[in-house]
N, C-alpha and C positions, 0 to 999 in steps of 0.2 A: 342935405344929403350929399351935395357935391363936395362940401368941405370934408365930410366923413369919407367919401370915396377917395378924395385926394390924399387924405391922411393915411388911409389903408394902402393906397398905391405907394406912397412914400415909404411905409413900413416894409412892404414887400420888396421894393427896390433896395432898401437898406439891407434887408435880410439876404437878398441875392448877392449884394456887394460884399457883405461880410463872409458869406459862404465861399464866394469866389476868392476873396483874400485868404481865407483859411485854406482853401484848396491849393492856392498858389504857394502858400507857406509850406503845406505838407509835401507838395510836389518838389519844392526846392530842397526840403529836408531829405526826402527820399533820393533825389538826384545827388545830393551831397554824399549821402551814405553809399550810393552806388559808385560814385567816383572814388570814394575812399576804398571800397571793396575792390574795385578794378585795379586801383593803384597797388593795393596789397597783393593781389594775385600776380600782377606784373612783377612786383618786387620779389615775391617768393620764387617766381619763375626765373628771374635773373639770378637770384641766389643759388637756385638749383643748378643752373647752367654753369655758374661760376664755380660751384663745388666740383662739378665734373672737370672743368678746366684746371682747377687746383690739383685734383688727383692726377690729371694728365701730366702736369708739371712735376709733381712728386715722383711719378713713375719714370719720367725722363731724367730726373736727378738721381735715379737709382736708389730712392728711399723705399723702404719695405712696406709702407702703409698701403699703397695701392694693391700690391700683391696679396697682402694679408686680408684685404677686403674683397679680393677677387674681382676688382674693377678693371684689371688690365687684360681681360680675356675677350676674345672676339667670337668664341664658340663655347657652347655647353655640351660636353660629352654625356652628361647626365640626361639632358633633354634631347640630345641628338639634333641640335639646330644651331645655325649661325645667329649670333645676337644682332638685333636691329641696329643700324647706324643712325646717327642724328640726321634728320631730313634736311634737304637743301632749302634754304629760305628764299622765297620769291613771291611775287604778287599773285601768281596763279595758284600757288600752294596755299596762300593765306586766304584766298577767296572761297575755299571750300574746307572740308574737314580733313583733307589729305595731310596737311602739316600737323594739325592737332593729333591725328591718329598716329602719325610717325613719331611725334614727341612722346606720346603715351607708351608706344612700344619700346622706344629707346629707354625711357625711365624704368619701365617694368623689367627690361632685360638687364639694366645696370644696377639693380638693387644690390647693395652690399651683401656678400655671403648668400647670394640667391640660391645656390644649390643646397646649402645647409638649411635655409628657411623652408624650401620645398620638402626636404626630407623630414624636418621637424614637424611640419604641418601634417604630413602623411603619417608620421609615427604616432602622434597623439590620437589621430583618428583610428589608427589600427589598434591602439590600446583599448579604446572604447569598444571597437568591434570584437576584439578578443574576449572581453568580459561577457558580451552577449553570447558569443560562441561557446564559452565555457559553461554557461547555464544549460545549453542544449547538448553539451558534450561533443562539440565539433572541434576538431584540430585543424581544419582547413577553413580559412576565412579571407575576405578581401583585404588587400594591402592598404586600401583607403576607401572612403565612400565613393562609389561610382567607378571604382577601378576595374579594368579588364583582366587583372591578375589576382592570384590568390597566394597566400602564404601557407605552406604545409609545415606546421609546428613539429610534427613527429619526425620529419626528415630534414628540417631546416632548409627547405627548398621553395622555389617560387615557380608557378606555372601560369601560363595564359589560360583564360577561360576557353572552353570549346565553343566553336561557332555554331549558330543555329542551322539546323538542317531544313531550311525552308524550301519553297518551290524554286527560288532562284539558285540556291546551292545545288539542288538536284539537277537542274537543267545545266548548270555550269560544268559540273563534273561529268555528266553524261556526254555533253558536247565535246569536252576535252578528250575523253576516252575514244569517242568516235573519230576525232581528228587524228589521234595517234594510230589507231587501227587502219584508217584510210591511208595514211602515209606509208605504213609498213607494207600494205598490200601493193602500193605503187612501186616498191623497191624489194621485190622478193629475193633478189640476189644478195642483199645485205643482211648481216646478222644483227638483230636488234635485241637489246637487253634493257630491262627496267628494274632498278633496285628499289625495293620498297622501304623507304626510310620511315621508321616508326616514330615520327616527330610527335612529341608529347602534346602539342597544341591541337592535334587531331587524332589522338590515340585513346583507346579505352583504358590504358594504364594511367591516364590523367586522373588525379584524385577527385576531380569535380564530375567525372563521368557518371557516378552513382547519385550525384546531387542534382543533375539536370536531365531534362527530357528532350528528345528529338534534336540531337546534336550531331555534328560531323565528327564521327569517331571511327574506330577500326572497322566495325561492321558496315557503316555507311560507305566508307571508301572502297571496301570490298565489293559491295553491291553496285555502286554508281561509277566505279572507275576500273579497278583491277580485274574484276570478272568480265568486264566488257572488252578488255584488250585482246586482240587477235594478231598473230604474226609477230608478237613480241614476247620474249621469254621473261617472265617475272621472277626475280630473285627475292626470296622472302627474307625480310630483315626485321620481322616482328619480334618483340620481346614478350616472353611468356607471362611476366608479372610486373607490377610496379617496382618491386625490389630489384629486378633485373634492369629495369629502365634507369633506376637511380645509379647503377654502376656504369651504365653506358653513356648517359648524358650528364652535362654539367648541372649543378643544382640551381644556378642563377642565370643560366643562359639556355637558349632553345637548341643549341647545337650539341652533337655528341662530343665527348671528350676524346683525347688522343688515343686512349686504349680502346674505346668503343669503335673509333674510326678504323683502327688497324684490324680489329676483328671483322668489321664489315668488309674491308678490302679482301681479306682471306676468303670470305663467302662469295664476293663478287668474282674474284679471279678464278676461284675453283669452279664456279658455274660456267664461266666463259672459256676457260682453258683447262678442262678436266684432266688432260694428259700431262700438263706442265706443273712444275713446282712453284708455288708462290714465294715471295721474298720472305726468308726466315732469318737471314743474317742481319739482325737489327739490334740496336742498343737502347735500353730504357733510360730516359732522362726525365727529371722532374724539377720544377721550379716552384718553391713555396712563396717566393716573392717575384713580382709585386702582387698585391691583392688583386683578385679577379672578381669583379662584380659585373655579371653579364647582362645581356639584353633584357631579360625578365626582371632583374633587380633594378635596372635603370628605368625601364618603362613603368614598373610597379612601385617605384620610389621606396624600395624596401631593401635595406642592408641585412643580409643574413648574419647569424651569430659568427659563422666561420666563412671566410671567403673561399671561392674556388681556387684551384691551383692548376698549373699547366703540367700535363703529363704527355709524353710523346715517345714513339719509337723512331729513332733516327737510323740512318745507314749511310754508307759511303757513296757520295754522288760525284766523285772525281770523274771528270770527262764529260759530264752532262753539259749540254748547252740549252739555254732557256731564253725564250723570247716572250715578252709581255707586250701586247698591243703592237707587235711588229718591231719592238726595240730589244736588242739582245741585252740580257742582264745575267748576273751570276746565279748559280743554282741556289745560293743562300736566300734568294728572293722567295723560295717556296717554303723554307723553314728557317726562322730567325733564331736558331739555337745559340749561335755565337753572340748575337746581340744580347740575349738574355743572360748568357754566361758572363758577359762583360757589364751586366747591370745597366744596359743602355736603353731600357724601356722608358716610356713617357711617365712623368711623375704624377699625372692626373689619375687619381684612383678610379675614375669612371671611364678611362680609356677602353676602347674595344680591344681587349687582350686577345681574343680569338683571331681577329684580323691582324693584330700587331705581331703575334708569334708566327702564325702561318702566313696568310696573305689576305688582302682585301679583295673585293670583286673586280674582275677585269673582263673586258669584252672577249679577249682571246689570249690563251697561253699555249705556247708550243714547247714541248720538252723532247729533246733528241738525245738518245744514248747510243753512241757508236758501238759500245760493248754489250748491247742488249742480248738476251738469250735467243731472240728471234728477229726476223726482219719485218714482222707484221706491224701494223699501225692501229691505233685506237682513237676514236673520237668520243669525248665525254661531253654530253649536253648537261650543263650543271647549274646549280645555285651554290650558295655559300657552304653547303654541307660537303662539297667535294674538296675543299681546301686542304684538309689534312691527308688525303689519300691519293691525290693525282700523281705525286712523285713515285709512289710504290709501283704503279703500273709500268713505269719506264724501266724497271728492272727487266721486264720481259719484252715489252713492245719497243721497237726501234724509235717510233715517233708516237707521241701522245699529244693530241690536240684537244684543248679544253675551251669550249665556247659557252658563254652565258647569254641566253636569249633575251635577258632583260637589258643588255647593253650592246649586243652584237647587231650590226646593221643588216647583214646578209641573211639568207635563209638556209635551212638545212640542206636543200638541194645544192646550193652554192658550196657548202662544206664538203658534201660527198663528191662533187665534181672536182674541187680544188685539191682535196687531201686524199681521196680514195681510200678511206679507212677499211680495214678488214672487219672490224667490229664497231658497233655504236652502242654506248652505254648512256642511258638516261639516269642521271643521279640528281634528283631534286626532291624537295619537300612538297607537301600537299598544297601549300599556298602558292607555289611556283608552277607546278605542272598543270594546274587548272586555270592559270592566268591567261589573259589575252596575249601577253608577250610570247608565251610558250606556244599557243595555238597559231599565232601569226608566223612564228618561226617555221612551223611545219608547212605553211602555204607558199 
């Protein structure tokens, strides 16, 4: 029995030894494969970095390849963002995921022809969506799966989806209206006006209005904001139909076009100065170039069949003095007509043409016209909708002050004390006048 037991023990020991040897061999093989894989990953990473270095060299040698692949850009106007830079290499960065995340962001942003790839991806998705929409006879459908924008095939236009009218939205607009009312009550000696911009992202003329329930639309804003205002004269800017809105607003951008803006100025000025004559001595100009693909087209990754164009009513601003953020500039900073006449626009087709032709957002603009019709002054509390119309008011008002509560550090009280305006005009879209910035500006 003992010999049998010893024999069995030797067999078991041999089996364990063989299993251990096999395990060691398998582990060594896996370890070898892992090393090969890691070396491959490192090699691929080095090649990738080298390729970017190569493109950098080509770019600095003035060879066209880098530009053709759009690798020489630091910003995407299509996405509205700055491209990620290659992260700094250091022990601290390598010890966690910071460096890896930075490299991934850099590689994603530096994908050759990134804008075109994004548009192509959205385009084939939109093609599938349009087929489904055609089955149900819908001419309005998402610009891509999960998009917050829709394409209106009948009008070749793009719109933002209406926001949900949930409890938060109700409370937000109610509180904003109460803040404006409270402020007006504290300044009974000041003339306050509020122009109602019929922004299509919150209008019943939005083609998605009949496709959605419980949304922030014209009726919602009437109930939760404009009907609650007291001590402020509301100037009605509503369009009667979707067809009228198409004529007033750009098809690819959320702003009104130059013609719609001028008509709105006439309505605003006539309400504030019913005894005076608005500016009529204007000249119509239009620029079919460059292509204008606005904010809705860019965010919706959807290029319409026909681009928008710039239309404007210009007038003689000789003698005007203009200050932007305290620095005096020429009056041409308010309308870049000569820049466009000289074909001086940015070549990037996704450039914000609205801001390029008129102007971008600033904390404060002051316009002085020594030859104005009156010696009165106007304060405009604005967002980007005011850009095309601010200059028109300076035909009558000696001084026009334009402040943007999203960027202006001081309060409305400070503005009234410093500038002493005769009239105050609130000219903002729905996403701005209900914002925390606007409410804080009143406090």
